[in-house]
N, CA, C and O of each residue as an XYZ file, in Angstrom:
440
protein
N      42.676     30.600     70.020
C      43.508     31.068     68.936
C      43.175     32.533     68.676
O      42.006     32.917     68.655
N      44.214     33.351     68.477
C      44.015     34.753     68.169
C      43.548     34.903     66.722
O      43.725     33.996     65.909
N      42.958     36.043     66.408
C      42.455     36.252     65.051
C      43.578     36.504     64.054
O      43.377     36.319     62.854
N      44.750     36.918     64.515
C      45.858     37.210     63.607
C      46.649     35.964     63.235
O      47.420     35.991     62.275
N      46.474     34.884     63.968
C      47.257     33.691     63.715
C      46.611     32.849     62.617
O      45.392     32.824     62.447
N      47.479     32.165     61.886
C      47.018     31.258     60.847
C      46.561     29.956     61.509
O      47.259     29.449     62.387
N      45.433     29.410     61.122
C      44.955     28.180     61.764
C      45.808     26.982     61.369
O      46.536     27.018     60.377
N      45.703     25.924     62.161
C      46.470     24.715     61.889
C      46.044     24.085     60.564
O      46.892     23.647     59.787
N      44.759     24.036     60.306
C      44.249     23.445     59.073
C      43.325     24.462     58.404
O      42.158     24.572     58.780
N      43.835     25.211     57.411
C      43.004     26.256     56.795
C      41.811     25.705     56.024
O      40.879     26.456     55.736
N      41.808     24.416     55.680
C      40.654     23.849     54.966
C      39.461     23.696     55.888
O      38.316     23.695     55.438
N      39.728     23.567     57.175
C      38.651     23.364     58.138
C      38.100     24.700     58.622
O      36.896     24.835     58.835
N      38.964     25.673     58.793
C      38.557     26.959     59.354
C      37.935     27.830     58.259
O      38.642     28.490     57.497
N      36.631     27.819     58.195
C      35.891     28.546     57.153
C      36.039     30.058     57.321
O      36.149     30.781     56.330
N      36.043     30.534     58.542
C      36.151     31.980     58.778
C      37.486     32.508     58.259
O      37.546     33.582     57.661
N      38.543     31.754     58.489
C      39.859     32.163     58.004
C      39.877     32.198     56.478
O      40.400     33.142     55.885
N      39.315     31.185     55.845
C      39.281     31.140     54.384
C      38.459     32.284     53.806
O      38.840     32.874     52.795
N      37.346     32.597     54.436
C      36.521     33.709     53.948
C      37.260     35.035     54.074
O      37.180     35.882     53.185
N      37.980     35.216     55.178
C      38.747     36.441     55.373
C      39.838     36.559     54.318
O      40.030     37.631     53.745
N      40.553     35.471     54.055
C      41.603     35.488     53.043
C      41.027     35.728     51.647
O      41.607     36.476     50.861
N      39.899     35.106     51.336
C      39.254     35.314     50.036
C      38.793     36.754     49.872
O      38.900     37.322     48.786
N      38.274     37.354     50.961
C      37.839     38.747     50.901
C      39.032     39.676     50.659
O      38.931     40.631     49.890
N      40.158     39.394     51.315
C      41.359     40.195     51.087
C      41.838     40.054     49.644
O      42.201     41.040     49.003
N      41.836     38.834     49.146
C      42.281     38.589     47.780
C      41.370     39.303     46.774
O      41.852     39.876     45.797
N      40.078     39.270     47.009
C      39.139     39.942     46.118
C      39.342     41.453     46.163
O      39.231     42.124     45.137
N      39.638     41.990     47.343
C      39.897     43.417     47.462
C      41.126     43.801     46.644
O      41.109     44.814     45.944
N      42.191     43.006     46.724
C      43.399     43.279     45.942
C      43.112     43.199     44.446
O      43.652     43.989     43.671
N      42.269     42.254     44.033
C      41.945     42.143     42.620
C      41.145     43.341     42.127
O      41.380     43.829     41.021
N      40.203     43.820     42.935
C      39.426     44.997     42.540
C      40.314     46.238     42.459
O      40.179     47.041     41.536
N      41.209     46.391     43.411
C      42.104     47.549     43.395
C      43.026     47.488     42.183
O      43.219     48.497     41.504
N      43.595     46.323     41.904
C      44.488     46.216     40.744
C      43.722     46.382     39.437
O      44.251     46.946     38.479
N      42.479     45.897     39.388
C      41.665     46.099     38.186
C      41.390     47.590     37.979
O      41.463     48.086     36.855
N      41.076     48.295     39.053
C      40.867     49.743     38.956
C      42.121     50.469     38.505
O      42.055     51.399     37.701
N      43.270     50.040     39.029
C      44.529     50.658     38.617
C      44.809     50.393     37.132
O      45.291     51.277     36.424
N      44.508     49.184     36.664
C      44.730     48.873     35.252
C      43.804     49.694     34.355
O      44.214     50.144     33.286
N      42.569     49.886     34.782
C      41.661     50.746     34.009
C      42.184     52.180     33.967
O      42.150     52.833     32.924
N      42.665     52.660     35.106
C      43.219     54.010     35.174
C      44.427     54.141     34.253
O      44.547     55.128     33.526
N      45.322     53.156     34.276
C      46.498     53.202     33.405
C      46.110     53.139     31.931
O      46.753     53.777     31.097
N      45.069     52.380     31.601
C      44.595     52.309     30.220
C      44.031     53.653     29.776
O      44.286     54.098     28.657
N      43.279     54.288     30.638
C      42.719     55.615     30.313
C      43.847     56.626     30.105
O      43.797     57.435     29.180
N      44.866     56.576     30.972
C      46.014     57.472     30.820
C      46.717     57.225     29.484
O      47.129     58.172     28.814
N      46.854     55.958     29.098
C      47.501     55.637     27.812
C      46.686     56.174     26.638
O      47.249     56.722     25.690
N      45.363     56.019     26.696
C      44.520     56.548     25.615
C      44.597     58.066     25.560
O      44.626     58.639     24.471
N      44.629     58.715     26.690
C      44.751     60.179     26.708
C      46.090     60.605     26.121
O      46.160     61.573     25.363
N      47.161     59.878     26.472
C      48.484     60.229     25.944
C      48.529     60.081     24.426
O      49.157     60.890     23.743
N      47.869     59.056     23.895
C      47.867     58.860     22.445
C      47.000     59.907     21.756
O      47.374     60.426     20.704
N      45.852     60.220     22.335
C      44.925     61.144     21.695
C      45.289     62.609     21.836
O      44.809     63.440     21.065
N      46.123     62.940     22.798
C      46.480     64.338     23.037
C      47.610     64.740     22.103
O      48.663     64.103     22.089
N      47.398     65.790     21.327
C      48.382     66.207     20.334
C      49.533     66.999     20.940
O      50.560     67.172     20.284
N      49.400     67.472     22.140
C      50.446     68.274     22.764
C      51.618     67.450     23.281
O      52.631     68.011     23.700
N      51.493     66.131     23.256
C      52.572     65.270     23.746
C      53.417     64.816     22.558
O      52.886     64.377     21.538
N      54.728     64.926     22.700
C      55.651     64.535     21.638
C      55.635     63.020     21.434
O      55.458     62.263     22.388
N      55.821     62.582     20.189
C      55.781     61.144     19.899
C      56.948     60.405     20.534
O      56.843     59.205     20.789
N      58.050     61.085     20.794
C      59.200     60.444     21.437
C      58.935     60.216     22.925
O      59.627     59.423     23.563
N      57.960     60.892     23.468
C      57.553     60.648     24.847
C      56.451     59.596     24.917
O      56.395     58.803     25.857
N      55.576     59.597     23.914
C      54.414     58.702     23.938
C      54.803     57.228     23.950
O      54.290     56.462     24.766
N      55.694     56.828     23.064
C      56.037     55.402     22.937
C      56.658     54.831     24.210
O      56.185     53.801     24.690
N      57.698     55.452     24.781
C      58.238     54.890     26.029
C      57.242     54.951     27.178
O      57.215     54.055     28.021
N      56.424     55.997     27.218
C      55.435     56.140     28.283
C      54.404     55.019     28.213
O      54.037     54.450     29.242
N      53.939     54.700     27.021
C      52.951     53.634     26.860
C      53.576     52.274     27.152
O      52.916     51.401     27.716
N      54.835     52.084     26.777
C      55.510     50.822     27.091
C      55.668     50.657     28.601
O      55.490     49.558     29.125
N      55.999     51.729     29.296
C      56.104     51.666     30.765
C      54.754     51.326     31.379
O      54.680     50.500     32.289
N      53.687     51.950     30.895
C      52.350     51.638     31.396
C      51.982     50.181     31.117
O      51.345     49.531     31.947
N      52.377     49.669     29.959
C      52.093     48.269     29.618
C      52.850     47.315     30.534
O      52.299     46.299     30.956
N      54.095     47.627     30.843
C      54.875     46.778     31.752
C      54.243     46.760     33.141
O      54.171     45.712     33.784
N      53.789     47.914     33.596
C      53.119     47.979     34.902
C      51.854     47.125     34.887
O      51.572     46.424     35.859
N      51.099     47.176     33.809
C      49.883     46.368     33.727
C      50.191     44.879     33.675
O      49.454     44.080     34.252
N      51.259     44.494     33.000
C      51.651     43.075     32.973
C      52.010     42.611     34.379
O      51.648     41.505     34.781
N      52.709     43.438     35.114
C      53.061     43.081     36.492
C      51.808     42.919     37.335
O      51.701     41.957     38.096
N      50.853     43.841     37.216
C      49.586     43.707     37.944
C      48.888     42.398     37.577
O      48.405     41.680     38.453
N      48.836     42.091     36.285
C      48.135     40.882     35.871
C      48.830     39.618     36.346
O      48.168     38.663     36.752
N      50.150     39.602     36.301
C      50.872     38.420     36.754
C      50.689     38.183     38.247
O      50.437     37.058     38.677
N      50.816     39.226     39.020
C      50.845     39.032     40.455
C      49.466     38.998     41.106
O      49.310     38.384     42.161
N      48.469     39.635     40.513
C      47.159     39.641     41.164
C      46.134     38.775     40.455
O      45.345     38.106     41.123
N      46.113     38.759     39.124
C      45.115     37.957     38.433
C      45.594     36.538     38.164
O      44.789     35.608     38.124
N      46.902     36.365     37.978
C      47.427     35.020     37.757
C      48.027     34.440     39.031
O      48.590     33.346     39.004
N      47.917     35.156     40.144
C      48.296     34.687     41.486
C      49.754     34.275     41.579
O      50.072     33.303     42.265
N      50.644     34.985     40.911
C      52.064     34.655     40.991
C      52.667     35.076     42.327
O      53.802     34.706     42.629
N      51.936     35.837     43.128
C      52.446     36.238     44.427
C      52.194     35.169     45.495
O      52.635     35.325     46.633
N      51.498     34.098     45.148
C      51.227     33.028     46.109
C      52.358     32.011     46.122
O      53.136     31.898     45.175
N      52.422     31.283     47.211
C      53.425     30.223     47.317
C      53.057     29.079     46.374
O      51.881     28.833     46.103
N      54.083     28.383     45.878
C      53.853     27.239     45.019
C      53.850     27.555     43.539
O      53.642     26.657     42.723
N      54.075     28.807     43.169
C      54.087     29.177     41.759
C      55.493     29.493     41.262
O      55.657     30.185     40.257
N      56.496     28.993     41.953
C      57.873     29.309     41.576
C      58.260     28.670     40.242
O      58.975     29.284     39.450
N      57.798     27.451     39.987
C      58.152     26.786     38.737
C      57.524     27.503     37.544
O      58.181     27.715     36.526
N      56.269     27.868     37.671
C      55.616     28.606     36.589
C      56.291     29.956     36.371
O      56.468     30.387     35.231
N      56.664     30.616     37.451
C      57.352     31.903     37.329
C      58.714     31.726     36.673
O      59.123     32.559     35.865
N      59.417     30.655     37.009
C      60.719     30.388     36.400
C      60.581     30.234     34.887
O      61.340     30.838     34.129
N      59.620     29.430     34.448
C      59.434     29.231     33.013
C      58.963     30.511     32.327
O      59.399     30.818     31.217
N      58.087     31.247     32.973
C      57.572     32.481     32.392
C      58.681     33.503     32.217
O      58.826     34.090     31.144
N      59.462     33.717     33.261
C      60.504     34.737     33.192
C      61.700     34.284     32.349
O      62.358     35.120     31.730
N      61.993     32.989     32.313
C      63.071     32.533     31.423
C      62.635     32.671     29.965
O      63.453     33.024     29.115
N      61.374     32.403     29.660
C      60.864     32.633     28.304
C      60.910     34.100     27.931
O      61.241     34.451     26.799
N      60.577     34.958     28.886
C      60.661     36.397     28.652
C      62.105     36.806     28.383
O      62.373     37.608     27.488
N      63.033     36.250     29.160
C      64.452     36.559     28.969
C      64.951     36.117     27.601
O      65.652     36.868     26.922
N      64.594     34.897     27.192
C      64.999     34.425     25.868
C      64.370     35.260     24.759
O      65.014     35.543     23.749
N      63.122     35.651     24.944
C      62.465     36.493     23.942
C      63.137     37.851     23.817
O      63.366     38.330     22.706
N      63.453     38.476     24.945
C      64.131     39.770     24.900
C      65.531     39.647     24.316
O      65.983     40.523     23.578
N      66.215     38.559     24.647
C      67.542     38.321     24.085
C      67.470     38.123     22.578
O      68.346     38.595     21.853
N      66.447     37.437     22.096
C      66.270     37.233     20.657
C      65.992     38.551     19.945
O      66.566     38.826     18.891
N      65.107     39.370     20.525
C      64.809     40.683     19.929
C      66.063     41.541     19.914
O      66.334     42.221     18.923
N      66.833     41.522     20.996
C      68.071     42.290     21.050
C      69.070     41.803     20.005
O      69.726     42.612     19.349
N      69.187     40.494     19.848
C      70.128     39.942     18.869
C      69.724     40.331     17.449
O      70.571     40.765     16.668
N      68.467     40.186     17.108
C      68.038     40.551     15.752
C      68.110     42.048     15.521
O      68.415     42.483     14.410
N      67.837     42.842     16.536
C      67.970     44.292     16.390
C      69.417     44.680     16.128
O      69.699     45.553     15.308
N      70.329     44.022     16.831
C      71.754     44.282     16.635
C      72.185     43.891     15.227
O      72.952     44.614     14.592
N      71.701     42.760     14.736
C      72.070     42.306     13.385
C      71.543     43.283     12.336
O      72.239     43.586     11.367
N      70.337     43.770     12.520
C      69.731     44.677     11.539
C      70.434     46.027     11.535
O      70.622     46.617     10.471
N      70.823     46.526     12.699
C      71.422     47.848     12.780
C      72.854     47.870     12.287
O      73.308     48.908     11.804
N      73.589     46.767     12.387
C      74.998     46.779     11.986
C      75.152     46.129     10.704
O      76.267     46.034     10.190
């Protein structure tokens, strides 16, 4: 068997499992570092007086969305197979929540 091929039974092949675990751990460390970097950037944006407040709020929200994506896909393993049902419920709940906020915002503004 070549080293690039997936084994017939991954529970038996310890070397394959160790390689996959090492790759997964590397992705988690990289995403954790990126989240720390994004958090530092957000704190700098808030603490720096030269940035306009109309830029700060959307910028921090964008950074927060990026961090949520990192957490969902790397720390909660949503990028793996078999998590489609959990993703469906998570994203449908997010959709209903955003729709509710939009509806109440519309009612308040008009």
